C-alpha positions in Angstrom: -13.6 -16.9 7.8 -10.1 -16.9 6.0 -7.0 -14.7 7.4 -4.8 -13.9 4.1 -0.9 -13.1 5.3 0.8 -10.5 2.8 4.5 -11.8 2.6 7.0 -8.5 2.6 10.6 -8.8 1.7 12.9 -9.8 4.9 14.8 -6.7 4.3 11.6 -4.8 3.9 11.1 -1.8 6.5 8.0 -1.5 8.4 4.7 -0.7 7.4 3.1 2.4 8.4 -0.6 2.5 7.1 -2.5 0.1 5.0 -5.9 1.1 3.2 -8.7 -1.8 1.5 -10.0 -1.3 -1.8 -13.5 -0.4 -1.8 -14.6 -3.8 -3.6 -12.2 -6.0 -1.3 -9.9 -7.4 -4.1 -7.0 -5.0 -3.5 -5.0 -3.7 -0.3 -2.5 -0.8 -0.6 0.2 -0.5 2.1 2.5 2.4 3.1 6.0 1.7 3.4 9.2 3.3 5.5 11.2 2.3 2.4 9.7 5.2 0.4 7.5 2.9 -1.7 3.5 2.1 -1.5 2.6 -1.5 -2.8 -0.6 -2.8 -4.1 -1.6 -6.6 -2.9 -4.3 -8.9 -4.4 -6.7 -10.3 -1.8 -8.9 -12.5 -3.5 -6.5 -15.8 -3.1 -3.0 -15.4 -2.8 -1.9 -12.4 -1.6 0.6 -11.6 -4.1 2.1 -8.4 -4.6 0.9 -6.7 -7.8 2.8 -3.3 -8.0 5.2 -0.9 -6.2 4.5 2.4 -6.6 7.9 4.5 -6.0 8.4 8.6 -6.1 8.9 9.6 -2.8 11.6 10.0 -1.2 11.2 9.7 2.5 8.7 7.2 4.4 5.5 7.0 2.9 3.0 7.8 6.1 -0.4 6.7 4.6 -2.2 5.4 1.9 -5.7 5.7 1.1 -8.4 4.6 -2.1 -10.9 6.8 -2.9 -14.4 6.1 -2.3 -15.0 4.9 -5.5 -11.7 3.1 -5.7 -10.3 5.0 -8.7 -7.6 6.8 -7.1 -4.9 6.2 -4.7 -3.3 8.7 -2.3 0.0 8.5 -0.6 1.5 11.2 1.8 5.1 10.9 2.7 7.7 12.4 5.5 9.2 14.3 2.3 6.4 16.7 2.5 4.6 15.4 -0.8 1.4 14.0 -1.4 0.9 11.5 -4.6 -2.4 10.8 -6.5 
Protein backbone atom coordinates (compact mmCIF):
# COMPACT_ATOMS: atom_id res chain seq x y z
CA UNK A 1 0.00 0.00 0.00
CA UNK A 2 1.38 3.39 -1.04
CA UNK A 3 1.14 6.50 1.09
CA UNK A 4 1.16 9.89 -0.62
CA UNK A 5 2.19 12.99 1.29
CA UNK A 6 0.96 16.39 0.09
CA UNK A 7 3.71 19.02 0.17
CA UNK A 8 2.26 22.27 1.46
CA UNK A 9 4.12 25.57 1.50
CA UNK A 10 6.08 26.32 4.66
CA UNK A 11 4.17 29.53 5.34
CA UNK A 12 0.78 27.85 4.86
CA UNK A 13 -1.61 27.95 7.80
CA UNK A 14 -3.39 24.90 9.15
CA UNK A 15 -5.46 22.55 7.02
CA UNK A 16 -9.06 22.35 8.25
CA UNK A 17 -10.66 19.69 6.07
CA UNK A 18 -10.05 17.30 3.17
CA UNK A 19 -12.35 15.53 0.70
CA UNK A 20 -11.48 12.67 -1.63
CA UNK A 21 -12.77 12.86 -5.20
CA UNK A 22 -15.26 10.02 -5.84
CA UNK A 23 -12.89 8.34 -8.34
CA UNK A 24 -9.76 8.61 -6.14
CA UNK A 25 -7.84 10.88 -8.53
CA UNK A 26 -8.08 14.20 -6.68
CA UNK A 27 -8.21 15.45 -3.14
CA UNK A 28 -9.46 18.87 -2.11
CA UNK A 29 -8.26 20.58 1.05
CA UNK A 30 -9.64 23.54 3.00
CA UNK A 31 -7.08 25.86 4.52
CA UNK A 32 -7.04 28.49 7.23
CA UNK A 33 -5.40 30.92 4.78
CA UNK A 34 -8.80 31.54 3.03
CA UNK A 35 -8.11 29.10 0.16
CA UNK A 36 -9.02 25.60 -0.92
CA UNK A 37 -6.64 23.48 -2.98
CA UNK A 38 -7.00 20.67 -5.51
CA UNK A 39 -4.26 18.03 -5.45
CA UNK A 40 -3.42 15.20 -7.85
CA UNK A 41 -3.40 11.82 -6.12
CA UNK A 42 -2.39 9.31 -8.76
CA UNK A 43 1.42 9.75 -8.82
CA UNK A 44 3.01 12.96 -7.61
CA UNK A 45 0.65 14.57 -5.12
CA UNK A 46 1.16 17.83 -7.00
CA UNK A 47 -0.87 20.93 -6.24
CA UNK A 48 -3.08 21.47 -9.31
CA UNK A 49 -5.09 24.55 -8.41
CA UNK A 50 -5.67 27.00 -5.58
CA UNK A 51 -9.25 28.22 -5.22
CA UNK A 52 -9.68 31.74 -3.88
CA UNK A 53 -12.70 33.85 -2.99
CA UNK A 54 -13.37 33.44 0.71
CA UNK A 55 -12.36 36.26 3.05
CA UNK A 56 -11.79 34.11 6.15
CA UNK A 57 -10.73 30.56 7.05
CA UNK A 58 -12.19 27.83 4.83
CA UNK A 59 -13.82 25.47 7.32
CA UNK A 60 -14.68 22.53 5.07
CA UNK A 61 -14.61 21.26 1.52
CA UNK A 62 -16.64 18.46 -0.12
CA UNK A 63 -17.06 17.00 -3.59
CA UNK A 64 -20.59 16.27 -4.78
CA UNK A 65 -21.30 12.50 -5.00
CA UNK A 66 -20.74 12.52 -8.78
CA UNK A 67 -17.56 14.63 -8.47
CA UNK A 68 -18.92 17.35 -10.75
CA UNK A 69 -18.88 20.09 -8.10
CA UNK A 70 -16.81 21.17 -5.16
CA UNK A 71 -18.42 23.01 -2.25
CA UNK A 72 -16.51 25.07 0.30
CA UNK A 73 -17.80 26.86 3.35
CA UNK A 74 -16.00 29.49 5.36
CA UNK A 75 -15.95 31.32 8.66
CA UNK A 76 -16.85 34.38 6.54
CA UNK A 77 -20.44 32.95 6.48
CA UNK A 78 -20.37 32.04 2.78
CA UNK A 79 -20.64 28.83 0.79
CA UNK A 80 -19.03 28.64 -2.64
CA UNK A 81 -19.79 26.03 -5.32
